[in-house]
C-alpha positions as CSV (number, residue, x, y, z in Angstrom):
1,M,-114.1,-116.7,111.5
2,S,-117.8,-115.7,111.5
3,E,-119.4,-112.6,112.8
4,T,-121.2,-114.8,115.4
5,S,-117.8,-116.1,116.6
6,Y,-116.5,-112.5,116.8
7,S,-119.6,-111.5,118.9
8,T,-119.3,-114.5,121.1
9,T,-115.6,-113.7,121.8
10,G,-116.6,-110.0,122.5
11,A,-119.4,-111.3,124.7
12,I,-116.9,-113.5,126.8
13,L,-114.5,-110.5,126.9
14,G,-117.2,-108.3,128.0
15,F,-118.4,-110.6,130.8
16,A,-114.7,-111.0,132.0
17,A,-114.3,-107.1,132.0
18,I,-117.5,-106.5,133.9
19,M,-116.3,-109.1,136.5
20,E,-113.0,-107.6,136.9
21,V,-114.4,-103.9,137.2
22,G,-116.8,-105.1,139.6
23,T,-114.2,-106.9,141.7
24,G,-111.9,-104.0,141.5
25,F,-114.5,-101.5,142.7
26,L,-115.2,-103.8,145.8
27,L,-111.5,-104.0,146.5
28,M,-111.2,-100.2,146.4
29,I,-114.3,-99.8,148.6
30,D,-113.7,-102.7,151.1
31,P,-110.7,-104.8,150.7
32,V,-111.1,-106.2,154.0
33,I,-114.4,-108.1,153.1
34,V,-113.2,-109.2,149.8
35,V,-110.0,-110.6,151.3
36,W,-112.0,-112.4,154.0
37,L,-114.5,-113.9,151.5
38,L,-111.7,-115.1,149.1
39,M,-109.1,-116.1,151.5
40,G,-110.7,-116.5,154.9
41,V,-108.3,-114.2,156.8
42,D,-108.3,-110.7,158.1
43,V,-106.2,-108.0,156.4
44,T,-104.8,-105.0,158.0
45,G,-102.4,-102.1,157.5
46,V,-100.5,-102.4,154.3
47,G,-102.7,-105.3,153.3
48,I,-105.7,-102.8,152.9
49,V,-103.5,-100.5,151.0
50,L,-102.2,-103.3,148.6
51,G,-105.9,-104.6,148.2
52,R,-107.1,-101.1,147.0
53,C,-104.0,-101.0,144.6
54,F,-105.1,-104.4,143.2
55,G,-108.6,-103.1,143.0
56,I,-107.3,-100.1,140.9
57,A,-105.4,-102.5,138.6
58,L,-108.4,-104.7,138.1
59,V,-110.6,-101.6,137.2
60,A,-108.0,-100.8,134.6
61,L,-107.6,-104.2,133.2
62,G,-111.4,-104.5,132.9
63,L,-111.7,-101.1,131.2
64,A,-108.7,-101.8,128.9
65,C,-110.2,-105.2,127.9
66,W,-113.6,-103.9,127.1
67,P,-114.5,-105.1,123.6
68,S,-114.5,-102.2,121.1
69,G,-116.0,-102.3,117.6
70,P,-116.5,-105.2,115.2
71,R,-112.8,-105.9,114.7
72,A,-111.5,-109.4,115.4
73,P,-111.2,-109.3,119.4
74,I,-108.8,-112.5,119.3
75,K,-106.3,-110.4,117.5
76,S,-106.4,-107.6,120.3
77,P,-104.0,-107.0,123.0
78,A,-107.2,-107.0,125.4
79,F,-107.9,-110.8,124.4
80,R,-104.3,-111.7,125.3
81,A,-104.3,-109.7,128.5
82,M,-107.6,-111.2,129.8
83,L,-106.6,-114.6,128.8
84,T,-103.3,-114.4,130.6
85,Y,-104.8,-112.9,133.7
86,N,-107.6,-115.4,134.1
87,A,-105.4,-118.6,133.5
88,L,-102.6,-117.2,135.9
89,I,-105.0,-116.0,138.6
90,A,-106.9,-119.3,138.4
91,L,-103.6,-121.2,138.8
92,Y,-102.3,-119.0,141.7
93,L,-105.6,-119.1,143.7
94,A,-105.7,-122.9,143.1
95,Y,-102.2,-123.2,144.5
96,L,-103.0,-121.0,147.5
97,R,-106.1,-123.2,148.3
98,V,-104.3,-126.7,147.7
99,V,-100.7,-126.1,148.6
100,G,-101.2,-123.2,151.1
101,H,-104.3,-124.6,152.6
102,Q,-105.8,-121.0,152.5
103,G,-109.3,-120.1,151.3
104,G,-112.4,-118.4,152.3
105,L,-116.0,-118.9,151.2
106,L,-115.7,-117.6,147.8
107,L,-112.3,-119.0,146.9
108,W,-113.4,-122.1,144.9
109,P,-116.0,-120.2,143.1
110,A,-113.4,-117.5,142.1
111,I,-111.0,-120.3,140.9
112,L,-113.8,-122.0,138.9
113,L,-114.9,-118.7,137.3
114,H,-111.5,-117.6,136.3
115,A,-110.7,-121.0,135.0
116,L,-113.9,-121.2,133.0
117,V,-113.3,-117.7,131.4
118,A,-109.6,-118.8,130.5
119,L,-110.9,-122.0,128.9
120,L,-113.7,-120.2,127.0
121,L,-111.1,-117.7,125.7
122,I,-108.7,-120.6,124.8
123,W,-111.7,-122.2,123.0
124,M,-112.5,-119.1,121.0
125,W,-108.7,-118.7,120.0
126,R,-108.5,-122.3,118.8
127,R,-111.7,-121.8,116.7
128,Y,-110.2,-118.7,115.2
129,E,-107.0,-120.5,114.4
130,R,-108.8,-123.5,112.9
131,A,-111.0,-121.3,110.7
132,K,-107.9,-119.2,109.7
133,A,-106.2,-122.4,108.6
134,A,-109.2,-123.6,106.7
135,N,-109.4,-120.3,104.7
136,R,-105.7,-120.6,103.4
């Protein structure tokens, strides 16, 4: 796989990491507004506590997945973690919208953003696997 492909994968991981850290900080600061924008519902009590816990987890995920160095990012646990998170959260949010009939102003954009990141990571992974197979 070329150095350009490695840097593209790193850029996708970096973008996803920044988005998760940013969302995490917003959840830690004001989970009420984030939940309202995503789900269109008010959150109180333990929901605020759990929202902040989820925010802390997103900050940790984003920092753990920050691309580091010139090594092949596709082989990294960070790549697998970010791919898994984005694919599963896109599916779950879509489920909440379609089956649960829940959703706020930013739910569809969040679904599309997570699905796009997951698809880009899958695309990079497939490119890597094809290049690896061609070099055998």
